[in-house]
C-alpha positions in Angstrom: 79.8 122.8 83.7 81.2 126.2 84.5 84.6 126.3 82.6 86.2 129.8 82.8 89.3 130.5 80.8 92.0 132.7 82.3 94.7 134.1 79.9 97.6 135.7 81.7 99.7 137.6 79.0 101.1 139.5 82.0 103.2 136.4 82.9 105.5 137.3 80.0 106.7 140.4 81.9 106.1 139.8 85.6 108.9 138.7 87.8 108.7 135.2 89.3 107.8 136.4 92.8 104.8 138.3 91.4 103.8 135.3 89.3 103.8 133.2 92.5 101.5 135.7 94.2 99.0 135.6 91.3 99.1 131.8 91.3 98.6 131.6 95.0 95.3 133.6 94.7 94.1 131.4 91.8 95.0 128.3 93.9 93.0 129.7 96.9 90.0 130.2 94.6 90.1 126.6 93.4 90.7 125.4 97.0 87.6 127.3 98.2 85.5 125.6 95.5 86.9 122.3 96.8 86.3 123.2 100.4 82.6 123.9 99.7 82.4 120.6 97.7 83.8 118.6 100.6 81.5 120.2 103.1 78.5 119.4 100.9 79.7 115.9 100.0 81.5 114.6 103.2 81.7 111.1 101.9 84.1 112.1 99.1 87.2 109.9 99.3 90.4 111.4 100.6 92.8 112.3 97.7 95.3 109.5 98.4 92.6 106.9 98.6 90.6 108.1 95.6 92.4 106.2 92.9 93.3 109.4 91.2 96.8 109.6 89.7 99.1 112.4 88.6 99.1 113.0 84.9 101.1 115.7 83.1 99.0 117.7 80.7 100.1 118.1 77.1 102.2 121.1 76.3 100.0 124.2 75.9 97.1 122.9 78.0 96.6 123.8 81.6 93.1 122.8 82.9 92.4 123.7 86.5 90.1 120.9 87.8 88.0 120.8 91.0 87.4 117.6 92.9 84.4 116.2 90.9 86.1 116.9 87.6 89.4 115.3 88.8 87.4 112.3 90.1 85.7 111.9 86.7 89.0 112.2 84.8 90.7 109.9 87.3 93.8 112.1 87.0 95.1 115.6 87.6 98.3 117.6 87.6 99.9 119.6 90.4 97.4 122.4 90.9 94.5 120.1 90.8 96.0 117.6 93.3 97.4 120.3 95.6 94.1 122.2 95.8 92.2 119.0 96.6 94.7 118.1 99.3 94.7 121.6 100.7 90.8 121.6 100.9 91.0 118.2 102.6 93.5 119.5 105.2 91.3 122.5 105.9 87.9 120.6 106.1 88.9 117.3 107.6 91.9 118.1 109.7 91.1 121.8 110.6 94.6 122.7 109.3 94.9 126.5 108.9 98.7 126.7 108.8 99.5 124.9 105.6 100.3 127.0 102.5 100.9 126.4 98.9 104.6 125.9 97.9 105.1 127.2 94.4 108.3 126.8 92.4 109.2 128.2 89.1 111.8 126.6 86.8 112.8 126.8 83.1 112.9 123.2 81.9 113.0 121.7 78.4 109.8 120.5 76.9 109.4 117.5 74.6 110.9 119.5 71.7 113.9 120.6 73.8 112.8 124.2 74.1 113.0 125.8 77.5 109.6 126.5 79.0 108.8 128.2 82.3 107.2 125.6 84.5 105.3 126.1 87.7 105.0 123.3 90.3 102.5 123.3 93.2 103.0 121.4 96.4 102.0 122.1 100.1 104.2 123.5 102.9 102.9 122.0 106.1 102.9 124.1 109.3 106.1 122.3 110.5 108.0 123.3 107.3 107.9 120.0 105.5 106.8 119.9 101.9 104.1 117.5 100.9 103.9 116.9 97.2 100.7 115.3 96.1 101.9 115.0 92.5 105.0 112.9 93.5 102.9 110.8 96.0 100.5 110.1 93.1 103.0 109.1 90.4 104.9 112.1 89.1 108.5 111.2 88.3 
């Protein structure tokens, strides 16, 4: 399995808007891999019918999973689920207007320390936000 590791020390100094631009490009790359997968394997289930559930990764881990990896694990977090859903929208619904909706917040981790947290959802062409993570079990 191809498993690149991207370390972004620059995130310590970049403003949030620049972080969002970087994340958007990384999300587009994952989505492209998912688009090609869906085109090659058209009988892949839709995300919401796949049995996959949202699962938060442990602190300090952030695996970016494509569709086959997410199916194998039976779970994913926000970037995994949103990238799958975006690929599905593009391949199966010919949607070219949806975009990633990226939010940045400082929230306490399990130890109570503030941690900058990114959340990925989808902004549909009509402006509504579709959040695959919430749909699939995120509280």
